N, C-alpha and C positions, 0 to 999 in steps of 0.2 A: 425793311424785310430782313428776317433772321435766317442765318444759314445753319443748317444741322451740323453737329460736330462730325468731323471726318473720322472714318474707321481706322486709318493707320495709327492714330495715337492710342486707340484701345488695344490694338494688336501689339504695339510696342510695350505697353504696361504689362500685358499678359505674358509676353516673352520674358520680361524682366522678372516677374514673380515666379514664373516656371523655372527660370534658370537658377534663382536663389534657392528654390525648394530642392532642385536637383543637387546643388552644392551641399545643402544641409544634409540631405540623405547620404550623399557620398561621404561626408565627414563622419557620419554615425556608423557606417558599415565598413569603413576602411580598416583592415587588420592592423593591430598594434605591432610595432617593430619588435622583433625577438630580442629579449634581454637575457642576461645571465640567469641561470636556474638557481633560485635562492635555496632550493632543497638539497643541492649537491655542494658539498664542501671539498675543495681540492685537498687531497691527502698530502700532508707535508712529508717529504722524503726523510725517513728516519736516518740520521747519521749512522754509518756503520761503526759499531763499537767493537773494537778488538778485545775479546775477553782474554784476560791474562791467564796463562796456563803455567802452573808451577812445574818447573822441571827440576829433576834431581840428577846431579852428575852420577853416572854409573860408577859403582865401586870397581876399583881395579881388580883384575884377575889375580888370584893367589898363585904364587910361584912356589911349587913344591918339588921335592926329590923323592922318588919312590923309596919306601922304607919297609924292609922285610926282616923280621927277627923271630926267633923261636919263642913261643909264649913262656916256656920255662926260664928262658934267659931274661925275659922282660919282668917277670914277677916270680920270685922264689916263694911259692905258697907256704912252705914250711916256716919261713921267717914271720909269718903272720898268724901263727897258731894261737898266740895269746889274744888275738882279736877275733879270729874266725876259726871255727873248728874244722880241721881237715879239708881245707880248700883243695880242689882238684880241677884240672882243666876239663872243659866240656867240649866235645866235638861240635863243630858248627851245625851238623845235621840234627843234633839233639837239643838245640836251644831255639828252635823256631818258635816264634810267638813270645819269647822272653822279652819283657818290657825294657830290661836294661840294655838290650841291643838296639833299641830304637833311638830316635832323637836327632836333632839337627847337628849337634856336636860330633856325633859319630859319622854322620853323613859327610861332614867336612873331612874327616880322616879317610873315609872310603874314597871320596873324590880325589884325594891326594895320593892314592895308592899306598896308604899306610897300613899298619898292622892292627888287627882287632882280635882280642882274645877274651874268652869268658871262662870264669871259674865258678864252681858251686861248692858250698860247704855241706856238712853232714845234715844240716837242718833244711837243705833245699834252697837256701838263699843264693842268688847269683850275683856276681860282680863282673862287669864288662869293662875292659881297658882298651883304649885306642891310642895309638901314637902315630904321628905323621911329622915329616920334616918340611919346613918352609924357610924361605929367605927372610932376612930381618924385616923388610918392608911388609911382607905378608903377615908375619907374627904381630907387628905393630897394628895392622889392620884388624886382626882378630881380637887383640887385646882391647883396642879402642871400642870395638863393638860391645865387648863384655862390660866395660866401664859403665855403659848406659843401660845394659839389660840384665846384669847379674850383680852379685855381691862380692866385694873384695875380701880375700882371706889372707891374713898375714902369717898363718901357721904352716903353710906348705913348704917353706924354705925357699920358694921361688915365687914369682908373681902368680897369684892364684885367685880363683873365683868359685863360688858355689851357689847353686840355685836348685829348685825342685820342680822343673817343668813337667807337667803331667803327673805329678806325685812321685817322680823318680829322682832321687838325689843325684845331682850331676856336678862333679868337680872338674875344673879345667885349669891347667897350669902351663906355664911357659918356661922351658929350660932350653934356650937357644942351642941348636936349631929345632928343637922338638916341641911339638904341641901335644900335651897329654890330656886325655879324657878318661875319667873313671865314673861309672854309673852303676847304681844299685838301688833297689827299693828299700834296702836296709840303711841307706845313707839318709838319715833324718836331719843331720846337721854337719857342718864342716869337719868336726872332730871325728865323725864316723868314717869319713873318706880319707882323712889325713894319713893313716898308716899305709894305705894302698898307694896314694900319690907319692909319698916320700920314698917308698920302696922302688917304685918305677923310676922316679927321678934319679935315685942312686944307681940303679941298674944301667940307666942310659949313659952314665959317665964312663962306664967300662965297655960300652958297645961303640964300635966305629961306625 
């Protein structure tokens, strides 16, 4: 006599298959672990680069002594008649706009409380002279600057320089303790300024 198979074994197989299927589905739907984002690249910290800044030591202040002198004593115009016709002093109020009274060299004289005078000849040409007094170190500072920016002139009888900034002939000379400036549109070369510079330097030797 044969016995029919018992149901419990069928139920067990069914449970096993069902469990395996559940595990398979669970593996398919389970979220993947979060990983690093490949699209973002961590920015490397740029090293701080100290940019070198060129620094220039400030030029020392010029040390001057106020200098006041009558223009007729500074330049005896009559002595220059062979070079300039009838030079005559021009009052300051009558020479506004005159190019010979401008320029950095005369600004140095003004800042040092020096003397500035202008003369005009019969043809209308003007000549401006400025004189200031400085200590030796300041004179050296001014002269060193001119070595690099102007042209040395050996004919002034003292250390001298000549240039034409802005088209205006400018002579600068050093007769310690004096700094002498002579400017004119008629100064086209050092020889044109030489009679004026020489006359002023000679006059300074007689002025305390």
